[in-house]
C-alpha positions as CSV (number, residue, x, y, z in Angstrom):
1,M,196.1,-72.5,181.5
2,P,196.5,-74.0,184.8
3,A,196.2,-71.6,187.5
4,F,200.2,-71.9,188.5
5,R,201.5,-71.2,185.5
6,A,200.0,-67.9,184.8
7,F,201.0,-67.7,188.8
8,G,204.9,-68.1,187.8
9,I,204.5,-65.8,184.4
10,L,203.3,-63.5,186.9
11,L,206.1,-63.9,189.6
12,I,208.7,-63.8,186.8
13,L,207.2,-60.4,185.4
14,A,207.7,-58.9,189.3
15,G,211.0,-60.0,189.2
16,L,212.1,-58.8,186.4
17,A,210.8,-55.8,187.4
18,G,211.7,-56.0,191.6
19,L,215.6,-56.6,189.8
20,A,215.4,-53.3,187.3
21,F,214.1,-51.1,189.9
22,G,216.8,-52.2,192.2
23,T,219.6,-52.0,190.4
24,Y,218.7,-49.0,189.4
25,A,218.8,-47.9,193.0
26,L,221.7,-49.8,194.1
27,L,223.8,-47.6,190.9
28,R,221.9,-44.5,190.5
29,G,219.4,-43.6,193.7
30,G,220.2,-40.6,196.3
31,R,223.3,-38.9,194.5
32,G,223.2,-36.2,194.5
33,Q,220.6,-36.0,197.1
34,H,220.8,-33.7,200.5
35,G,218.8,-34.5,203.6
36,R,218.6,-37.6,206.3
37,I,215.9,-39.5,206.8
38,G,216.0,-39.5,210.9
39,S,219.6,-40.4,211.4
40,I,220.4,-42.3,207.8
41,P,221.7,-39.8,204.9
42,E,219.5,-40.0,201.9
43,R,222.0,-42.6,200.1
44,G,221.5,-45.2,203.0
45,V,218.1,-45.5,202.1
46,H,218.3,-46.3,198.9
47,L,221.2,-48.8,199.5
48,I,218.8,-50.7,201.7
49,A,215.9,-49.5,199.1
50,G,218.0,-51.7,196.3
51,T,219.1,-54.7,198.5
52,R,215.7,-55.8,199.4
53,M,214.3,-54.4,195.9
54,F,216.9,-56.8,194.2
55,L,216.7,-59.5,196.5
56,V,212.7,-60.2,196.3
57,G,213.5,-59.1,192.6
58,A,215.5,-62.9,193.0
59,L,213.3,-64.9,194.5
60,S,210.1,-63.6,192.7
61,L,211.9,-64.4,189.9
62,G,213.2,-67.7,190.9
63,A,210.0,-68.6,192.0
64,G,208.3,-67.7,188.8
65,I,210.5,-70.2,186.7
66,Y,210.4,-73.3,189.1
67,L,206.6,-72.8,189.0
68,L,206.9,-73.1,184.7
69,V,208.9,-75.9,184.9
70,R,207.2,-78.1,187.5
């Protein structure tokens, strides 16, 4: 198996994990939790982190698919 195919499969798996964790953080993270990190409430931190994980997961998934079909 060529190295770029193996890396493509790894990127797809990492992308799916990033999408799953990002979706969970956006939908569930921070609810019912009290506390703050500096001036940002707990829910806000989960929104920022969830968005970042979702975007990186989508980019990883796209890059992995690109490496497999090229």
